[in-house]
C-alpha positions, 0 to 999 in steps of 0.5 A: 323657724328662722324668719329673716328676709334674706336666706332664712328658712322661711324665705327659701321655702317661700321662694319655692312655694308662695303658698307657705304661710308664716306662723309662730310656734304655739308652744313658745307663745304659751311659754311666754304667756306663762312666764309673764303670768308668773312674773305677777306672782309673789313667789319666784317659782323658778327660783324655788324649784332650783333652790329646792333641787340644789338643796337635796342634790348635793347630799344623800343624807338630806334625801334620806331625811326627806324620804322619812318626811315623805313616810311621815306625811304618808306620800309616795317617795319621788325624787325632786326633779331638776329644772334646767333654765335653758330647757323651759319644758322642764319647769312644768314637771318640776313644779308638779313634783314639788306640788306633790311633795309639798307637805313633806317639803314643808315639814322637812324645812320647818324641822330645820329651824335655824339651820334652814338655808336662808334662801329657802326659809323665806316666809313666802316659801314655807 
């Protein structure tokens, strides 16, 4: 909610009812906490999610090949989810899906050898 001093949502409501309490959004507080905690990790989780999704989103044959790796490691197939940076609530489901898919993804990217995209074959990723 807009908390400015002049003509903000809060100031207009509080002028009608002085018992209204000013409060911040707990979801945004939790998001900011997680975002700052992720900054302490050695891997940029958001970048990893975006790069993995981009790798498979442009090629049906890559997705088919990934499906075979899901079968190989005996994991149920699920599409890699897209994370949209401006929609911060999309990160958690995308990370959960990557964690579920991790054994298949590791096998897939390691099998690429020299043709693995540089951005995805950093030692800290796979």
